[in-house]
N, C-alpha and C positions, 0 to 999 in steps of 0.2 A: 824581758823579749820572748825570750823561749826557754824551754828548758827540755832537756834528753836524758836520758841514758840511753842501754844497748839495745833497749825492748819497745821502747816508747818516747814519743816526742808530742811538744807540745809548743804552740808556737804562735802569733799574733801578726796578722798583716797589717796593724795598726803601726808596726815599728818601720814599713816601707814608705819613704815619697809618696804622697798621693797622684797615682797614675805612672805610677815607674812601670817593667816589665820584668822585676824580679827573677832569676832561677835561682831558690838553692836546693843543695843537695843536702840531701838526709840518707844517714847510712845507720841501719839497726840490724841488729847482730844476735836474736833470738829465734826461738822456734814460737813464738806467740808474744801479742805485743797489740799499740794501738797509736793512733793520733789523731790529735786534735787541735786543728787549724782556725782559728777566732778571726776571725772578718778577715779571710783569704783575697789576698791583690797578689797578682803573677803567678806562680807556678812553684812546684816543689818536685824533684826528683825523688824519689823513696828509690834507693838500693836495698835493699834485704839480701840478707846471708844466712845460709845457718851456722850453726854457731858450731861448727866441725873443722878438722883440719882440711883445707881445699885440696890439699893432696891427694886425702883417702879415696877420693872420688865420690862418696854419700851424696854431693850435690846432685847429680846428674840426673838421680829420679825424685825430688822433690820436687813438690806443688806448693804453693800459695794460693792460702782462701782470703778473699775478706769479705765481712760485713757491712757495712754501712749500717749508722745509728739507726732512727726515723727519722730524729729531726737534725739530720745531716742534710746541707745545701751549701750552693754557692759556688762547687765548683763541677767540671766533668774529671773523670779516671781514666786514662788511658793506661797502656801497654807499650812501652817505648823500646825499642829493640833497634840499634844501629841507624837512630834519624827518622824512625818510620814510628808511625802513633796510630794503636789502636785504640778506638774508644769501646773501655770495657763498661763505664756506668755513665748514664746522664745526670744532670744534674735533678731531673722531675725522677729517676729511678732509685734515688737514694733512699727515699719514704719508704719505698718497697721492702725494704731491708735484706734483698736476695743474696745470699753467697756465692761470688764467683768465684772461680778458683782457676791457677791458669800454671804451667812449670815457670820453675824459676829461671831456668834456661833460656827461657823465654824475653827476658829483658826485666827493666824496672817498672816502677808504677810513675807515672808524669800525672797530677795532678793540680790542672790548672784551672784559677779562680774565672769565676766570671763577672766581668766588670758590671760593676751596682752605681745606679745613679742616687740613692740615699745611704745613709747611715743605718740602716736596721740591722739589727744582730743578724751575722750569719756564720756559721759554724759548719765548718768539714771535719765529720768524723767517723773513722771507722775503726774495727779491730781486725787483725790477720792472724793468722795461724799457717804455719809452715806443714805439712802434711806428710 
């Protein structure tokens, strides 16, 4: 179904029922890693955390940079903060491979699958780094 460590996550939408609108929470706690979502369905909320003691205050100035793989497709990537979504990366922009950065304090990544009528292979994939 999926595999995860503290740095990277890999999962498949094939484990969800057809047309289900599941939202899965993913927690990644490394300074860099990756996400690979095969046959994306529903949505994933990716909670990125610096691998430091939260009471130290070192997370305040931390930024996250994401870089989609050129073959990545099948989803939109948003920044989610207190229920509001801001589009960071539309599906058609994945192929450009541009690096997008934002403050860790701004929220979590919300990756929403685009409904597909066929079963062609789609993979949402990107790398991230906390700077």
